[in-house]
ZADO-1210 file (C-alpha; in nm, 4 decimals, padded with zeros to 6 digits):
<atoms>
<atom x="-00.4114" y="-00.1836" z="04.0107" code="UNK" pos="1"/>
<atom x="-00.2296" y="00.1455" z="04.0171" code="UNK" pos="2"/>
<atom x="-00.2377" y="00.4021" z="03.7415" code="UNK" pos="3"/>
<atom x="00.0884" y="00.4766" z="03.5597" code="UNK" pos="4"/>
<atom x="00.1065" y="00.8122" z="03.7411" code="UNK" pos="5"/>
<atom x="00.1031" y="00.6488" z="04.0859" code="UNK" pos="6"/>
<atom x="00.4243" y="00.5246" z="04.2309" code="UNK" pos="7"/>
<atom x="00.4432" y="00.1854" z="04.3910" code="UNK" pos="8"/>
<atom x="00.5240" y="00.1812" z="04.7612" code="UNK" pos="9"/>
<atom x="00.8162" y="-00.0059" z="04.9059" code="UNK" pos="10"/>
<atom x="00.6971" y="-00.2673" z="05.1509" code="UNK" pos="11"/>
<atom x="00.8589" y="-00.3398" z="05.4831" code="UNK" pos="12"/>
<atom x="00.8720" y="-00.6924" z="05.6137" code="UNK" pos="13"/>
<atom x="00.6189" y="-00.7671" z="05.8856" code="UNK" pos="14"/>
<atom x="00.8665" y="-00.7610" z="06.1725" code="UNK" pos="15"/>
<atom x="00.6821" y="-00.5183" z="06.3933" code="UNK" pos="16"/>
<atom x="00.7525" y="-00.1559" z="06.4724" code="UNK" pos="17"/>
<atom x="01.0676" y="00.0086" z="06.3506" code="UNK" pos="18"/>
<atom x="01.3526" y="00.0083" z="06.5990" code="UNK" pos="19"/>
<atom x="01.7134" y="00.1107" z="06.6072" code="UNK" pos="20"/>
<atom x="01.9240" y="-00.2065" z="06.6214" code="UNK" pos="21"/>
<atom x="02.2480" y="-00.2203" z="06.8175" code="UNK" pos="22"/>
<atom x="02.5515" y="-00.1135" z="06.6074" code="UNK" pos="23"/>
<atom x="02.6809" y="-00.4720" z="06.5744" code="UNK" pos="24"/>
<atom x="02.3439" y="-00.5958" z="06.4474" code="UNK" pos="25"/>
<atom x="02.3183" y="-00.3034" z="06.2046" code="UNK" pos="26"/>
<atom x="02.6681" y="-00.3785" z="06.0714" code="UNK" pos="27"/>
<atom x="02.5758" y="-00.7465" z="06.0199" code="UNK" pos="28"/>
<atom x="02.2589" y="-00.6516" z="05.8333" code="UNK" pos="29"/>
<atom x="02.4386" y="-00.3989" z="05.6132" code="UNK" pos="30"/>
<atom x="02.7207" y="-00.6454" z="05.5423" code="UNK" pos="31"/>
<atom x="02.4732" y="-00.9207" z="05.4491" code="UNK" pos="32"/>
<atom x="02.2804" y="-00.6911" z="05.2172" code="UNK" pos="33"/>
<atom x="02.5943" y="-00.6074" z="05.0230" code="UNK" pos="34"/>
<atom x="02.6328" y="-00.9756" z="04.9361" code="UNK" pos="35"/>
<atom x="02.2615" y="-01.0380" z="04.8763" code="UNK" pos="36"/>
<atom x="02.1641" y="-01.0707" z="04.5112" code="UNK" pos="37"/>
<atom x="01.9457" y="-00.7815" z="04.3984" code="UNK" pos="38"/>
<atom x="01.6106" y="-00.8747" z="04.2475" code="UNK" pos="39"/>
<atom x="01.3866" y="-00.6259" z="04.0711" code="UNK" pos="40"/>
<atom x="01.0139" y="-00.6910" z="04.1142" code="UNK" pos="41"/>
<atom x="00.7969" y="-00.5765" z="03.8225" code="UNK" pos="42"/>
<atom x="00.4337" y="-00.6339" z="03.9205" code="UNK" pos="43"/>
<atom x="00.1337" y="-00.4009" z="03.9124" code="UNK" pos="44"/>
<atom x="-00.0846" y="-00.6031" z="04.1505" code="UNK" pos="45"/>
<atom x="-00.0294" y="-00.4489" z="04.4942" code="UNK" pos="46"/>
<atom x="-00.0869" y="-00.7676" z="04.6950" code="UNK" pos="47"/>
<atom x="00.1286" y="-00.9897" z="04.4738" code="UNK" pos="48"/>
<atom x="00.4079" y="-00.7308" z="04.4770" code="UNK" pos="49"/>
<atom x="00.3901" y="-00.7091" z="04.8572" code="UNK" pos="50"/>
<atom x="00.3926" y="-01.0882" z="04.9032" code="UNK" pos="51"/>
<atom x="00.6789" y="-01.1221" z="04.6552" code="UNK" pos="52"/>
<atom x="00.8886" y="-00.8587" z="04.8305" code="UNK" pos="53"/>
<atom x="00.8327" y="-01.0113" z="05.1731" code="UNK" pos="54"/>
<atom x="00.9134" y="-01.3660" z="05.0521" code="UNK" pos="55"/>
<atom x="01.2281" y="-01.2683" z="04.8625" code="UNK" pos="56"/>
<atom x="01.3550" y="-01.0467" z="05.1443" code="UNK" pos="57"/>
<atom x="01.2990" y="-01.3272" z="05.3963" code="UNK" pos="58"/>
<atom x="01.4944" y="-01.5596" z="05.1649" code="UNK" pos="59"/>
<atom x="01.7945" y="-01.3257" z="05.1731" code="UNK" pos="60"/>
<atom x="01.7542" y="-01.1307" z="04.8498" code="UNK" pos="61"/>
<atom x="01.7778" y="-00.7527" z="04.8271" code="UNK" pos="62"/>
<atom x="01.4561" y="-00.6381" z="04.6630" code="UNK" pos="63"/>
<atom x="01.4445" y="-00.3471" z="04.4202" code="UNK" pos="64"/>
<atom x="01.1031" y="-00.1973" z="04.3501" code="UNK" pos="65"/>
<atom x="00.8364" y="-00.2964" z="04.3006" code="UNK" pos="66"/>
<atom x="00.7913" y="-00.1319" z="03.9628" code="UNK" pos="67"/>
<atom x="00.4393" y="-00.1206" z="03.8212" code="UNK" pos="68"/>
<atom x="00.5242" y="-00.0106" z="03.4659" code="UNK" pos="69"/>
<atom x="00.7851" y="-00.0967" z="03.2048" code="UNK" pos="70"/>
<atom x="00.9218" y="00.2564" z="03.2243" code="UNK" pos="71"/>
<atom x="00.9622" y="00.2381" z="03.6012" code="UNK" pos="72"/>
<atom x="01.1293" y="-00.1034" z="03.5723" code="UNK" pos="73"/>
<atom x="01.3878" y="00.0283" z="03.3265" code="UNK" pos="74"/>
<atom x="01.4608" y="00.3333" z="03.5426" code="UNK" pos="75"/>
<atom x="01.5034" y="00.1228" z="03.8593" code="UNK" pos="76"/>
<atom x="01.7230" y="-00.1296" z="03.6774" code="UNK" pos="77"/>
<atom x="01.9473" y="00.1460" z="03.5474" code="UNK" pos="78"/>
<atom x="01.9954" y="00.2821" z="03.8997" code="UNK" pos="79"/>
<atom x="02.0238" y="-00.0414" z="04.0993" code="UNK" pos="80"/>
<atom x="02.1671" y="-00.2939" z="03.8492" code="UNK" pos="81"/>
<atom x="01.9820" y="-00.6004" z="03.9847" code="UNK" pos="82"/>
<atom x="02.0996" y="-00.9542" z="03.9116" code="UNK" pos="83"/>
<atom x="01.7600" y="-01.0325" z="03.7571" code="UNK" pos="84"/>
<atom x="01.3977" y="-00.9223" z="03.7434" code="UNK" pos="85"/>
<atom x="01.0813" y="-01.1058" z="03.8422" code="UNK" pos="86"/>
<atom x="00.8541" y="-00.9867" z="03.5625" code="UNK" pos="87"/>
<atom x="00.4778" y="-00.9944" z="03.5159" code="UNK" pos="88"/>
<atom x="00.3546" y="-00.9677" z="03.1557" code="UNK" pos="89"/>
<atom x="00.0547" y="-00.7352" z="03.2020" code="UNK" pos="90"/>
<atom x="00.1649" y="-00.4061" z="03.3543" code="UNK" pos="91"/>
<atom x="00.0019" y="-00.0724" z="03.4359" code="UNK" pos="92"/>
<atom x="00.1173" y="00.0960" z="03.1145" code="UNK" pos="93"/>
<atom x="00.0922" y="00.0633" z="02.7392" code="UNK" pos="94"/>
<atom x="00.4172" y="-00.1388" z="02.7355" code="UNK" pos="95"/>
<atom x="00.4022" y="-00.4940" z="02.8647" code="UNK" pos="96"/>
<atom x="00.6486" y="-00.7064" z="03.0595" code="UNK" pos="97"/>
<atom x="00.8026" y="-00.8576" z="02.7482" code="UNK" pos="98"/>
<atom x="00.8807" y="-00.5109" z="02.6146" code="UNK" pos="99"/>
<atom x="01.0323" y="-00.4242" z="02.9541" code="UNK" pos="100"/>
<atom x="01.2315" y="-00.7506" z="02.9476" code="UNK" pos="101"/>
<atom x="01.3614" y="-00.6631" z="02.6001" code="UNK" pos="102"/>
<atom x="01.4875" y="-00.3263" z="02.7156" code="UNK" pos="103"/>
<atom x="01.6403" y="-00.4674" z="03.0372" code="UNK" pos="104"/>
<atom x="01.8178" y="-00.7353" z="02.8333" code="UNK" pos="105"/>
<atom x="01.9416" y="-00.5032" z="02.5577" code="UNK" pos="106"/>
<atom x="02.0366" y="-00.2032" z="02.7741" code="UNK" pos="107"/>
<atom x="02.1670" y="-00.3718" z="03.0899" code="UNK" pos="108"/>
<atom x="02.2061" y="-00.7474" z="03.0146" code="UNK" pos="109"/>
<atom x="01.9477" y="-00.8167" z="03.2873" code="UNK" pos="110"/>
<atom x="01.7421" y="-01.1305" z="03.2376" code="UNK" pos="111"/>
<atom x="01.3992" y="-01.2131" z="03.3784" code="UNK" pos="112"/>
<atom x="01.2015" y="-01.4798" z="03.5536" code="UNK" pos="113"/>
<atom x="00.8489" y="-01.4385" z="03.4191" code="UNK" pos="114"/>
<atom x="00.5847" y="-01.4784" z="03.6905" code="UNK" pos="115"/>
<atom x="00.2604" y="-01.4427" z="03.5011" code="UNK" pos="116"/>
<atom x="-00.0806" y="-01.5796" z="03.4154" code="UNK" pos="117"/>
<atom x="00.0130" y="-01.5389" z="03.0478" code="UNK" pos="118"/>
<atom x="00.2041" y="-01.8606" z="02.9893" code="UNK" pos="119"/>
<atom x="00.1002" y="-01.9587" z="02.6373" code="UNK" pos="120"/>
<atom x="00.3249" y="-02.0562" z="02.3459" code="UNK" pos="121"/>
<atom x="00.2824" y="-01.7207" z="02.1698" code="UNK" pos="122"/>
<atom x="00.3863" y="-01.5260" z="02.4827" code="UNK" pos="123"/>
<atom x="00.6835" y="-01.7541" z="02.5461" code="UNK" pos="124"/>
<atom x="00.7856" y="-01.7129" z="02.1815" code="UNK" pos="125"/>
<atom x="00.7793" y="-01.3335" z="02.2118" code="UNK" pos="126"/>
<atom x="00.9990" y="-01.3506" z="02.5233" code="UNK" pos="127"/>
<atom x="01.2449" y="-01.6146" z="02.3977" code="UNK" pos="128"/>
<atom x="01.4918" y="-01.3702" z="02.2321" code="UNK" pos="129"/>
<atom x="01.5521" y="-01.2083" z="02.5733" code="UNK" pos="130"/>
<atom x="01.6782" y="-01.5321" z="02.7363" code="UNK" pos="131"/>
<atom x="01.4249" y="-01.5831" z="03.0189" code="UNK" pos="132"/>
<atom x="01.5703" y="-01.7460" z="03.3297" code="UNK" pos="133"/>
<atom x="01.2414" y="-01.9195" z="03.4043" code="UNK" pos="134"/>
<atom x="00.8630" y="-01.9170" z="03.3915" code="UNK" pos="135"/>
<atom x="00.6347" y="-01.9335" z="03.6909" code="UNK" pos="136"/>
<atom x="00.2683" y="-01.9543" z="03.5921" code="UNK" pos="137"/>
<atom x="00.0142" y="-01.7827" z="03.8181" code="UNK" pos="138"/>
<atom x="-00.1187" y="-01.8785" z="04.0609" code="UNK" pos="139"/>
<atom x="00.2027" y="-01.9827" z="04.2348" code="UNK" pos="140"/>
<atom x="00.3189" y="-02.0143" z="04.5930" code="UNK" pos="141"/>
<atom x="00.5794" y="-01.7865" z="04.7421" code="UNK" pos="142"/>
<atom x="00.7912" y="-02.0961" z="04.8141" code="UNK" pos="143"/>
<atom x="00.7933" y="-02.1847" z="04.4428" code="UNK" pos="144"/>
<atom x="00.8797" y="-01.8242" z="04.3534" code="UNK" pos="145"/>
<atom x="01.1744" y="-01.8215" z="04.5954" code="UNK" pos="146"/>
<atom x="01.2945" y="-02.1578" z="04.4592" code="UNK" pos="147"/>
<atom x="01.2816" y="-02.0395" z="04.0963" code="UNK" pos="148"/>
<atom x="01.4600" y="-01.7120" z="04.1782" code="UNK" pos="149"/>
<atom x="01.7275" y="-01.8913" z="04.3837" code="UNK" pos="150"/>
<atom x="01.7869" y="-02.1378" z="04.0986" code="UNK" pos="151"/>
<atom x="01.8076" y="-01.8526" z="03.8458" code="UNK" pos="152"/>
<atom x="02.0583" y="-01.6599" z="04.0612" code="UNK" pos="153"/>
<atom x="02.2673" y="-01.9736" z="04.1099" code="UNK" pos="154"/>
<atom x="02.2694" y="-02.0260" z="03.7324" code="UNK" pos="155"/>
<atom x="02.3903" y="-01.6699" z="03.6765" code="UNK" pos="156"/>
<atom x="02.6830" y="-01.7231" z="03.9139" code="UNK" pos="157"/>
<atom x="02.8095" y="-02.0386" z="03.7416" code="UNK" pos="158"/>
<atom x="03.1003" y="-01.9782" z="03.5009" code="UNK" pos="159"/>
</atoms>
């Protein structure tokens, strides 16, 4: 786990060394990213955050973060305005994921998919006022995470 003073790195997908794509390919990638739903990752476990970013990016989402604290999550959400957040409950700060979800919901109308080992009735009750888009209990597969996020995004787009 990282301390609150450390900043979480942004992970690149494992596609090999960096290269400069041809202009047409770069234009296609940039165009696709503009249409890709933005997803904020809020997770203080380095490996889970990395796996989550790689899986969501491969599935066509634009990943924001990862944020390791509630404060960092709120700051990133204010800048990037993601469609939703994938939120862990235990974070590397005194504020937890439910407190972060409350602030995201109240300040920016951003809702969360909770991906957490804390999936008890009390925790769900605390989060209920902030309209969670789903719950994914740990341990989970990256395929199940992508499916839950895709379903949540689809639900947000319905009138």
